[in-house]
C-alpha positions as CSV (number, residue, x, y, z in Angstrom):
1,M,110.3,122.0,94.1
2,V,112.2,124.3,96.4
3,I,113.5,123.0,99.7
4,N,115.1,125.0,102.6
5,K,112.9,128.0,101.8
6,E,113.7,129.7,105.2
7,L,117.4,129.5,104.6
8,L,117.1,130.9,101.1
9,Q,115.0,133.7,102.3
10,L,117.4,134.5,105.1
11,R,120.3,134.5,102.7
12,K,118.4,136.9,100.3
13,K,117.5,139.2,103.2
14,I,121.1,139.5,104.3
15,A,122.3,139.9,100.6
16,D,119.9,142.8,100.1
17,K,121.6,144.7,103.0
18,R,125.0,144.0,101.6
19,P,126.5,147.0,99.7
20,D,127.7,146.8,96.1
21,F,131.5,146.5,96.5
22,V,133.1,148.6,93.7
23,R,136.6,149.3,92.7
24,Q,138.0,152.6,94.0
25,E,137.6,155.4,91.4
26,S,135.7,153.1,89.0
27,W,132.9,155.7,89.0
28,R,135.4,158.3,87.9
29,Y,137.3,156.6,85.1
30,K,135.7,154.5,82.4
31,K,138.8,152.5,81.8
32,L,138.5,151.0,85.3
33,A,135.9,148.2,85.6
34,T,133.6,148.1,88.7
35,N,134.7,144.7,89.8
36,W,136.3,144.6,93.2
37,R,140.0,145.3,93.8
38,K,141.4,145.9,97.3
39,P,142.7,149.5,97.7
40,K,146.4,149.5,98.6
41,G,147.5,153.1,98.4
42,K,149.3,154.9,101.3
43,D,146.8,157.7,101.6
44,N,143.8,155.9,100.1
45,K,140.5,157.2,101.6
46,M,138.8,153.9,100.8
47,R,141.4,151.9,102.6
48,K,141.3,154.2,105.6
49,Q,137.4,153.9,105.6
50,V,136.6,157.6,105.5
51,S,132.9,158.3,105.6
52,G,131.3,159.0,102.3
53,V,133.5,156.5,100.4
54,P,132.2,153.0,99.4
55,A,132.6,150.2,101.8
56,L,135.4,147.7,101.9
57,V,134.9,143.9,101.7
58,K,134.9,142.4,105.1
59,V,134.1,139.1,106.7
60,G,131.1,140.5,108.5
61,Y,129.1,140.7,105.2
62,K,129.1,136.9,104.9
63,G,125.8,135.1,104.5
64,P,124.5,132.6,107.1
65,R,126.6,129.5,107.5
66,K,123.8,127.1,106.9
67,S,122.7,128.6,103.6
68,R,126.3,128.8,102.1
69,G,126.7,126.4,99.2
70,L,123.0,126.0,98.6
71,H,121.8,125.9,95.0
72,P,118.9,128.4,94.3
73,S,116.6,125.4,94.4
74,G,117.6,124.8,98.0
75,Y,119.5,121.6,97.5
76,N,123.1,121.1,98.6
77,D,125.2,121.3,95.4
78,I,127.6,118.3,95.3
79,L,130.2,117.7,92.5
80,I,130.3,114.1,91.1
81,F,133.1,112.5,89.1
82,N,132.0,108.9,88.9
83,T,129.1,106.5,89.8
84,N,130.8,105.6,93.1
85,D,130.3,109.2,94.4
86,L,126.5,108.7,94.1
87,A,126.6,106.4,97.2
88,R,127.1,109.3,99.6
89,I,124.2,111.3,98.3
90,D,120.9,111.9,100.2
91,P,118.2,112.5,97.5
92,K,116.1,114.5,100.0
93,I,118.6,117.3,100.6
94,D,121.4,116.9,98.0
95,A,121.5,117.5,94.2
96,I,124.4,116.5,92.1
97,R,126.5,118.4,89.5
98,I,128.5,116.3,87.1
99,A,132.1,117.5,86.8
100,H,133.2,119.2,83.6
101,G,136.0,116.7,82.9
102,V,133.6,113.7,82.8
103,G,133.3,112.1,79.4
104,H,130.1,111.3,77.4
105,K,130.1,107.6,78.3
106,K,130.6,108.0,82.0
107,R,128.1,110.9,82.0
108,L,125.4,108.6,80.6
109,D,126.2,106.0,83.3
110,I,126.0,108.7,86.1
111,L,122.7,110.0,84.7
112,D,121.2,106.5,84.5
113,Q,122.3,105.6,88.0
114,A,121.0,109.0,89.4
115,T,117.5,108.4,87.8
116,K,117.4,105.0,89.4
117,L,118.3,106.5,92.8
118,K,115.9,109.5,92.2
119,I,118.6,112.1,92.6
120,K,118.2,115.5,91.2
121,V,120.9,116.4,88.5
122,L,121.6,120.1,88.2
123,N,123.5,119.9,84.8
124,P,122.1,116.9,82.8
125,G,122.9,118.6,79.5
126,K,121.4,117.8,76.2
127,I,122.2,114.1,76.3
128,E,119.5,111.8,75.0
129,K,119.5,108.4,76.7
130,V,121.1,105.9,74.3
131,E,120.7,102.2,75.0
132,K,123.5,99.9,74.2
133,A,121.4,98.0,71.7
134,E,121.2,101.1,69.6
135,V,124.9,101.7,69.7
136,K,125.8,98.3,68.1
137,P,123.9,98.9,64.8
138,K,125.9,102.2,64.4
139,K,129.2,100.2,64.4
140,E,127.7,97.8,61.9
141,A,126.6,100.7,59.7
142,E,130.2,102.1,59.8
143,K,131.6,98.7,58.7
144,V,129.1,98.8,55.7
145,E,130.2,102.4,54.9
146,K,133.9,101.3,55.0
147,A,133.1,98.4,52.6
148,E,131.5,100.9,50.2
149,V,134.6,103.1,50.4
150,K,137.0,100.4,49.2
151,P,135.5,100.2,45.6
152,K,136.0,104.0,45.3
153,K,139.7,103.6,46.1
154,E,140.0,100.9,43.5
155,A,138.3,103.2,41.0
156,E,140.8,105.9,41.8
157,K,143.7,103.5,41.2
158,V,142.3,102.7,37.8
159,E,142.0,106.4,36.9
160,K,145.6,107.0,38.1
161,A,146.8,104.1,35.9
162,E,145.1,105.8,32.9
163,V,146.8,109.1,33.7
164,K,150.3,107.6,34.0
165,P,150.8,106.9,30.3
166,K,150.3,110.5,29.5
167,K,153.0,111.5,32.0
168,E,155.3,108.9,30.5
169,A,154.7,110.4,27.0
170,K,155.6,113.9,28.3
171,A,158.7,112.5,29.9
172,K,159.8,111.0,26.6
173,N,159.4,114.4,24.8
174,I,161.5,116.2,27.5
175,G,164.6,114.1,26.7
176,K,164.5,114.8,22.9
177,K,165.9,117.9,21.4
178,V,163.4,119.8,19.4
179,T,164.8,121.2,16.1
180,K,163.2,124.0,14.3
181,S,162.9,123.7,10.5
């Protein structure tokens, strides 16, 4: 569902009229990328805005103020760091984007709260909803695995004990002088 269609269309209309801003002489040399760099030379034709040379970036090429910051879906894009930030969101006009630094546990809480409040989440990720009841058996399973690991360590100790007499025998031979007959 797209909201603010008029604003998005107006933004697109103005963006279509906007020229492609390219770095000076980027069409001439392959080593120069086309991404914008401000020309700063003393006699630079682009800086002097001579006709026939690509346009400079100027404030007049800005898009409409009301459509700035809108997501392509038409919602206002708002960055969220915790569940308390969801209180200031209007589900009709705002959509949330969960911040990059938010961990897995807090992300799940935010997603759960957002679905309850019927707020659109722009970056939900590939997180499957995990209930707390399912988390507890995993911890119990880990305890069972750790219990199984202990006998293996005991078995390794027994093997090392068997290996030690051989090392002692070698150590006894090292101290003796070998005589050739």
